[in-house]
C-alpha positions in Angstrom: 0.0 0.0 0.0 1.5 3.4 -1.0 1.5 6.4 1.2 1.2 9.9 -0.2 4.2 12.2 0.2 2.2 14.6 2.4 1.2 11.8 4.7 4.7 10.5 4.9 6.0 14.0 5.8 3.4 14.3 8.5 4.4 11.0 10.0 8.1 12.1 10.0 7.1 15.3 11.9 5.1 13.4 14.5 6.5 12.2 17.9 7.3 8.5 18.0 4.7 6.5 20.0 6.0 5.8 23.6 4.6 4.0 26.6 2.8 6.2 29.0 1.7 8.8 26.5 -1.9 8.5 27.6 -1.3 8.2 31.4 -3.5 10.5 33.5 -2.2 12.0 36.8 -4.1 13.8 39.5 -3.6 17.5 40.2 -3.6 18.8 43.8 -5.9 21.6 42.5 -8.4 19.0 41.3 -9.0 16.9 38.2 -6.5 15.0 36.1 -4.3 15.7 33.2 -2.2 13.7 30.7 1.3 13.3 32.2 4.0 15.4 30.5 7.2 13.4 30.8 9.9 15.9 30.5 12.7 14.1 32.2 14.2 12.2 29.2 17.7 12.9 30.3 17.2 10.7 33.3 15.2 7.9 31.6 13.3 8.3 28.4 10.0 6.4 28.0 10.2 3.2 26.1 9.2 3.3 22.5 6.0 1.4 21.8 7.8 -0.3 18.9 10.5 -1.6 21.3 7.9 -2.8 23.8 6.0 -4.7 21.1 9.2 -6.3 19.8 10.2 -7.5 23.2 6.7 -8.8 23.9 6.7 -10.7 20.6 10.0 -12.4 21.6 9.1 -13.1 25.2 7.4 -16.5 24.7 10.5 -17.7 22.9 12.9 -16.7 25.8 15.6 -19.3 26.5 19.1 -19.8 27.8 21.9 -18.3 25.8 25.0 -19.9 24.3 24.9 -23.2 26.1 21.5 -24.7 25.4 20.8 -27.3 22.7 17.1 -26.7 22.6 15.3 -24.7 19.9 14.4 -21.8 22.2 18.0 -21.6 23.4 19.4 -21.6 19.9 16.8 -18.9 18.9 17.7 -16.8 21.9 21.4 -17.2 21.2 20.9 -16.0 17.6 18.8 -13.1 18.8 21.5 -12.1 21.3 24.4 -12.2 18.8 22.3 -10.6 16.1 21.5 -7.8 18.5 25.3 -7.3 19.0 25.6 -6.9 15.2 22.7 -4.4 15.1 24.3 -2.3 17.8 27.6 -2.4 16.0 25.9 -1.1 12.8 24.0 1.6 14.7 27.3 2.9 16.2 29.3 2.6 12.9 31.8 0.3 14.5 35.0 -0.7 12.8 35.4 -4.3 11.7 37.9 -5.0 14.5 35.7 -3.4 17.3 34.0 -5.3 20.0 30.5 -4.7 21.4 30.3 -5.6 25.1 26.9 -5.7 26.8 26.9 -4.2 30.4 24.3 -3.0 32.9 24.6 0.7 32.1 26.8 3.6 31.0 28.3 3.6 34.5 29.0 -0.1 34.3 30.6 0.3 30.9 33.0 3.0 32.0 33.9 1.1 35.2 34.6 -1.9 33.0 37.0 0.2 30.8 38.6 1.6 34.0 39.3 -1.9 35.2 40.9 -2.7 31.8 43.3 0.2 31.7 47.0 -0.8 31.1 49.5 -0.2 33.9 50.5 3.4 34.5 47.7 4.7 32.3 46.9 8.4 32.8 43.3 9.6 32.5 42.2 13.0 31.5 38.6 14.1 32.2 36.8 17.4 32.3 35.2 18.4 35.6 32.0 18.9 33.5 31.4 15.2 33.2 28.5 13.2 34.6 29.6 11.2 37.7 29.4 8.0 35.5 32.4 9.3 33.6 34.0 11.5 36.3 34.4 8.9 39.0 35.4 5.4 37.7 39.1 6.3 37.2 39.9 6.6 40.9 42.5 3.8 40.7 44.3 5.5 37.9 46.4 8.7 37.8 43.7 11.2 36.9 43.9 14.8 35.7 40.7 16.7 36.1 40.5 19.5 33.6 38.7 22.8 34.4 35.4 23.6 32.7 36.0 25.2 29.3 33.8 28.1 28.2 34.0 27.4 24.4 34.5 24.3 22.4 37.8 25.6 21.1 38.9 26.2 24.7 38.1 22.5 25.5 40.4 21.3 22.7 43.2 23.7 23.8 42.9 22.7 27.4 43.2 19.0 26.5 46.1 19.6 24.1 48.1 21.4 26.8 47.4 18.8 29.4 48.4 15.9 27.1 51.5 17.7 26.0 52.6 18.3 29.6 52.1 14.8 30.8 55.0 13.0 32.5 55.9 10.2 31.9 54.8 9.8 28.3 52.9 6.5 28.5 49.4 5.2 27.9 46.7 7.8 28.3 42.9 7.9 28.1 40.6 10.9 27.6 37.0 10.6 28.7 34.5 13.1 27.4 30.7 13.5 27.0 29.0 13.8 23.6 26.2 16.0 25.0 26.0 17.5 28.4 23.3 16.0 30.7 23.0 19.5 32.3 23.1 22.0 29.5 22.4 19.7 26.5 25.4 21.3 24.6 27.2 19.2 22.1 30.9 18.8 22.7 33.6 18.9 19.9 34.1 15.2 20.0 35.8 14.8 16.7 38.3 17.6 17.5 39.0 16.2 20.9 39.6 12.8 19.4 42.1 14.3 17.0 43.9 16.1 19.8 44.0 12.9 21.9 45.4 10.8 19.1 47.9 13.5 18.1 49.4 13.1 21.6 49.4 9.4 21.8 46.2 9.1 23.9 43.0 7.2 23.4 39.5 8.6 23.9 36.2 7.1 25.2 32.9 8.9 24.4 30.1 9.0 27.0 27.2 8.9 24.6 24.4 8.5 27.1 22.9 11.8 26.2 24.1 11.8 22.6 22.9 8.4 21.3 19.2 9.1 21.8 19.3 12.4 19.9 21.9 12.1 17.1 23.3 9.4 14.8 26.7 8.1 16.0 29.6 6.9 14.0 32.6 5.6 15.9 34.7 5.5 12.7 33.8 9.0 11.6 34.3 10.5 15.0 37.5 8.5 15.4 36.9 7.7 19.0 38.3 4.5 20.6 35.2 3.5 22.6 31.6 4.5 23.1 29.4 3.9 26.1 25.7 4.4 26.5 22.6 3.0 28.3 19.3 1.6 26.9 17.1 3.4 29.4 18.0 6.7 27.8 17.6 5.2 24.3 13.9 4.6 24.6 14.2 1.0 26.0 13.5 -0.3 29.5 16.1 -0.3 32.3 19.0 -2.6 32.8 21.4 -2.8 30.0 24.3 -0.8 28.5 27.0 -1.0 25.9 30.7 -0.5 25.7 31.8 -0.7 22.1 35.3 -0.1 20.6 38.8 -1.3 20.4 39.4 -4.9 21.6 43.1 -4.9 22.6 42.9 -3.3 26.1 39.8 -5.4 26.8 41.4 -8.6 25.6 44.5 -8.0 27.7 42.6 -7.2 30.9 41.4 -9.7 33.5 37.7 -10.4 33.1 35.5 -7.7 34.6 33.6 -10.5 36.4 35.0 -14.0 36.8 32.5 -16.8 36.1 30.7 -18.9 33.6 30.5 -17.4 30.1 33.8 -15.5 30.5 35.8 -18.7 30.8 36.7 -20.8 27.7 38.4 -23.7 29.6 38.8 -24.5 33.3 41.0 -27.3 34.6 42.3 -28.5 38.0 46.0 -28.3 38.6 48.0 -31.0 40.3 48.7 -28.7 43.2 44.9 -28.4 43.8 44.5 -25.0 42.1 42.6 -24.1 38.9 43.9 -23.0 35.6 41.5 -20.8 33.5 41.6 -19.9 29.9 39.5 -16.8 29.3 37.6 -15.8 26.1 39.2 -13.1 24.0 35.8 -12.1 22.5 33.3 -9.8 24.1 32.2 -12.8 26.3 35.4 -12.2 28.3 33.6 -9.4 30.1 30.1 -10.8 30.0 30.2 -13.5 32.7 27.0 -15.0 34.0 23.6 -15.5 32.2 23.2 -12.4 30.0 20.2 -10.1 30.0 19.0 -11.3 26.6 15.7 -9.4 26.7 17.6 -6.2 27.7 20.1 -6.7 24.9 17.3 -7.3 22.4 15.5 -4.1 23.5 18.7 -2.1 22.8 18.8 -3.5 19.3 15.1 -2.9 18.8 15.6 0.8 19.9 18.6 1.1 17.5 16.5 -0.2 14.6 13.4 2.0 15.5 15.5 5.2 15.6 17.3 4.3 12.4 14.1 3.5 10.5 12.4 6.6 11.8 15.1 8.7 10.2 17.5 10.6 12.5 17.5 13.7 10.3 13.8 14.1 10.8 14.0 13.3 14.5 16.8 15.9 15.0 14.9 18.5 13.0 11.8 18.1 15.0 13.7 18.1 18.4 15.5 21.3 17.4 12.0 22.8 16.9 11.1 21.9 20.5 14.4 23.2 21.8 13.8 26.5 20.1 10.2 26.6 21.5 11.4 26.0 25.1 14.4 28.4 24.9 12.3 31.2 23.4 9.6 30.7 25.9 12.0 30.8 28.9 13.7 33.9 27.4 10.4 35.7 27.8 10.5 35.2 31.6 12.9 37.7 33.2 13.3 35.6 36.4 14.6 32.6 34.5 18.3 32.1 33.9 19.2 29.2 31.5 22.5 27.5 32.3 25.2 27.3 29.6 28.9 26.7 29.2 29.3 27.5 25.5 26.7 30.3 25.1 23.3 30.7 23.5 24.4 29.8 20.0 26.0 26.5 20.9 24.3 23.4 19.3 22.5 21.3 21.8 20.1 18.4 22.3 16.8 18.5 24.1 18.2 19.1 27.6 17.9 22.5 29.3 18.7 23.4 32.9 17.7 26.7 34.5 17.1 28.5 37.8 14.2 30.9 38.7 15.0 33.9 40.7 13.2 33.8 44.1 12.4 30.1 43.9 14.0 27.1 45.4 14.3 24.7 42.5 12.8 21.8 44.4 9.8 23.9 45.2 9.4 25.0 41.5 9.7 21.4 40.2 7.2 20.2 42.8 4.7 22.8 41.7 5.2 21.9 38.0 4.3 18.3 39.0 1.5 18.8 41.5 -0.3 21.6 39.7 0.4 21.0 36.0 1.2 17.3 35.7 4.7 18.0 34.4 7.6 15.8 35.3 11.0 17.5 35.4 14.1 17.0 37.5 15.7 19.3 40.1 19.1 19.0 41.9 22.7 18.7 40.6 21.9 15.9 38.1 24.9 13.6 39.1 27.1 16.3 37.7 27.9 18.3 40.9 31.1 20.1 39.9 29.5 21.3 36.6 26.3 22.6 38.1 28.1 24.2 41.0 30.4 26.0 38.5 27.4 27.2 36.5 25.6 28.4 39.6 28.6 29.9 41.2 28.1 28.0 44.4 30.4 25.6 46.2 29.2 25.3 49.8 26.1 23.2 49.6 25.8 19.5 50.4 23.3 18.2 47.8 23.0 14.6 49.0 22.9 11.8 46.5 22.0 13.4 43.1 19.4 15.5 44.9 18.6 18.9 46.3 19.9 20.2 49.7 17.4 20.8 52.4 15.7 24.1 51.8 12.4 25.7 52.5 10.2 26.9 49.6 11.2 30.4 48.6 14.8 30.2 49.7 17.6 30.9 47.2 18.2 28.0 44.9 21.4 26.1 45.4 20.5 23.7 42.6 18.8 23.8 39.2 15.7 22.6 37.3 16.2 20.4 34.2 13.6 19.9 31.4 14.5 17.3 28.8 12.7 15.8 25.9 13.1 13.8 22.7 11.6 11.7 20.0 8.4 10.9 21.9 7.6 14.4 23.2 4.4 16.0 21.8 4.4 19.7 21.1 1.7 20.1 23.7 4.0 19.0 26.5 6.6 21.6 25.9 3.9 24.3 25.4 2.3 23.3 28.7 5.7 23.5 30.4 6.4 27.0 29.0 3.0 28.2 30.0 3.3 26.7 33.5 6.7 28.4 34.0 5.2 31.8 33.1 2.2 31.3 35.4 4.2 30.2 38.4 6.6 33.1 38.0 3.8 35.6 37.5 1.1 34.3 39.9 3.0 32.0 42.3 2.0 28.5 43.3 -1.7 27.7 44.1 -0.8 25.2 46.8 1.3 25.2 49.9 4.4 23.0 50.0 6.6 21.7 52.8 10.0 20.2 53.1 10.1 16.4 53.6 13.4 14.4 53.6 15.1 17.4 51.9 12.5 17.8 49.1 9.5 20.1 48.6 6.2 18.2 48.5 2.6 19.3 48.4 1.1 19.9 51.8 -2.0 17.8 51.7 -3.7 19.7 54.6 -3.7 23.2 53.3 -4.3 25.2 50.1 -3.1 28.6 49.0 -5.6 29.3 46.3 -5.6 32.9 45.0 -8.5 35.0 46.1 -11.3 35.3 43.6 
């Protein structure tokens, strides 16, 4: 059946169907509203296509790699075909390996465990904790936050040129900030790293859901990302890239699947021959459904057409940024300035509001889900806010009463499944809250602002 060009264009400009798109949530002021999920940077809703693909496979679920039965063989084929799908999605080189992990954090900790002896690591303070913290057992140089992409490259070049001794080195950098949404000059940073004899790993957790990725074109050595940001359910991640450091390292986990041959020695010990394939770091029974959901998401995004998805998302970014710019009390956080290219991730503060209070009001009074706090990127957000003294707790907001000066920020994030109405409702809600204040009273509970169920602060009629 053919589809008219107009109809096809309309389809390309529509949000992709996601789970939860029709969920109704109660408002403290009365009634219900369709939930506006605007916290994609933390976890994007699963694509309906991914959920359907997983549901279709579920009855055929079986053990992987070691079963002789039909379902086991089918599951093994599905698992390894998923590896090939992910490799294609990432533009992997022929010699690259795709290792399945639990998350981006797990992927980068795996790579940290595989670093050669005396490897030096260079990481900007602007990174998410997943890429800022795993290198604690290595010699780490933390680079100051750059204020332009060119400054980022210059800072890295100086640090690499000055390193002593001149041995193995690794640079870790994000593709898109989970705080500002700004795109980093990955290709230029990769060129700088390689020019100084270093390798580079790309934290693509925020980039992969929003832009096509090509390891070969970017010339990065590894890429890490998670499925729960790539429109698939929780629980799996990917580390893809060069095999040599991974093959030379001890298995990330010791156990079945990672071992190729195990034999008792005469002295009572055990000799082990480990796999040199990706299985070396995939010990235990793999999460085959999780892996398949990653592959399903990769296929769905590719088939939807990244060019159209990017174009539509940029329209939403413009709508949000222009709307926030009309509110004098709002300050949008940025490293590289207003003209920097970015994905659908925007953080801001509102003068006179504690960010936890503002986010609570968006949820309780408008049915809008955003995030407040320091977004597991404490050094970056503190730099952007110009504050260093607060103790935010674990990826959260410090204790503060509604109305106190904000020591953290609010983040709105969206993507391929976001309807226009959700960002329009968000912009309208921000304007109303700033102009009219909250309609409900809020209190602090466990360091967070929550609606006070026993009182109302409705405006006088």
